[in-house]
C-alpha positions, 0 to 999 in steps of 0.5 A, spaced: 568 604 290 570 600 296 564 603 300 560 598 304 553 597 299 548 602 302 542 596 301 546 591 306 548 584 305 541 582 303 541 587 297 547 587 296 547 580 294 540 581 290 543 586 286 548 580 284 543 575 283 543 572 290 536 570 292 536 570 300 530 567 302 533 560 298 539 560 302 538 555 309 536 559 316 544 557 318 547 561 313 542 567 314 543 567 321 551 567 319 549 574 315 545 577 320 551 577 325 555 579 320 550 585 318 551 588 325 558 588 325 560 590 319 557 598 319 561 598 324 567 595 321 567 600 314 566 605 318 573 604 322 576 602 315 575 609 313 577 612 318 584 608 317 583 610 310 590 608 305 590 602 301 589 597 308 582 600 308 580 600 301 582 592 302 579 591 308 572 594 305 573 590 299 574 584 302 567 585 306 563 584 299 568 577 298 566 575 304 558 576 303 558 572 296 564 567 299 558 565 304 553 565 299 556 561 295 557 556 301 550 554 300 550 552 293 550 544 292 555 545 287 561 546 293 559 542 299 566 541 301 566 549 301 561 548 306 564 543 311 571 548 310 566 554 312 563 550 318 569 546 320 574 552 321 568 557 324 567 551 330 575 551 331 577 557 331 572 563 332 572 567 337 580 565 338 584 571 339 588 569 334 584 569 329 580 577 331 582 580 324 577 576 320 581 576 315 586 571 315 582 566 317 576 567 311 582 569 305 585 562 306 578 559 306 576 563 299 583 564 295 586 557 297 582 552 298 580 548 292 572 549 293 571 543 288 577 537 288 582 538 284 579 545 282 579 553 283 579 557 290 571 560 291 574 567 290 575 566 282 568 565 282 567 572 285 571 575 281 567 573 275 560 577 280 564 582 282 568 585 276 569 592 280 574 589 284 577 586 280 584 590 281 584 587 289 582 581 286 586 579 281 591 580 286 588 577 292 588 571 288 595 571 287 597 572 294 598 565 300 601 565 307 608 565 308 613 564 313 618 569 313 624 573 316 625 579 318 631 582 315 631 589 316 626 595 317 624 601 320 618 606 321 618 608 313 618 599 310 619 594 313 624 587 309 622 580 308 625 574 306 621 568 305 623 561 307 625 556 302 623 560 296 628 567 298 623 571 296 623 578 299 619 583 300 618 590 301 613 592 305 611 599 305 609 600 311 614 600 317 616 595 323 611 599 327 605 596 323 608 588 325 605 589 332 613 591 335 617 586 331 624 586 329 630 584 326 631 577 326 623 575 328 620 570 323 612 572 320 607 568 319 603 572 314 601 574 308 603 581 304 599 583 298 601 588 293 595 593 290 592 599 290 599 602 289 601 599 297 606 593 299 602 590 305 601 585 310 593 582 308 590 581 316 595 579 322 601 576 322 603 571 328 610 572 330 615 567 332 621 568 336 629 569 331 630 562 337 625 558 334 628 559 326 632 551 326 626 548 330 620 552 325 625 551 318 626 543 320 619 542 322 616 545 315 622 540 312 619 535 315 612 535 313 612 539 307 616 533 304 611 528 308 604 531 305 607 535 299 613 533 296 613 536 290 620 535 285 623 540 290 623 544 296 620 551 293 615 547 289 613 543 296 612 549 300 609 554 296 604 547 295 604 547 303 603 554 304 597 554 300 594 548 302 596 547 310 592 552 312 588 549 318 595 546 320 598 553 321 591 556 324 592 550 329 598 552 330 597 559 331 590 558 336 590 561 343 585 556 345 589 550 348 583 546 346 585 546 340 589 540 337 595 540 332 592 539 326 595 535 320 598 538 314 593 535 309 586 536 314 584 539 308 582 534 304 577 532 310 572 537 307 571 533 301 
């Protein structure tokens, strides 16, 4: 069910009513590059197996259509978003998982001002991925403290909301993270497992007060809602480019404004 379609990207798009011939040349070239690596990724995902492998394979299908929708005149902001994110961060060491950038673009960024992310449109086209998309569209980035864990499981507590997450894969899957460390991550509960969707960025426990204060100031300046929890959740949903500019490894990237996403409209 979660295998890569045998016909490849272009055949799959045709089967979903998309016409590759109508896509701009630069988008076709992106697909061609994507096609070169997707076979290797799918093979690796199948070997990995389990929920993580299934999530990665399902997400690659979402990427196919998400990129195609960026060529539609109906969604110019989506194209602006993709172009800017790729220009700034494509090839950066911090984004090698291929998930953290695209998951924000397709599942968080409103494709039209005040509208829904393009993932909801993709969900209408991919009913076979309903369980994955239902779960993915409920996720967002968060800042979590690792409160406990071992190789079997990992316990997280989120800043401001106090939400607690028990991952069904342990600390060894989080790059050797330890109790008290902070992570920027997107948890997802799907296919019977509660795991991290994509890679994480880790901050030492000693930076907790600095990071918490920084979030408080930024969210109340740019995303001031009725309370801190609502402000935090809005910030973590919409300020993806800001966080990406913080965790980027390349020093040429400037720190973006938390409301940078508005420029795409």
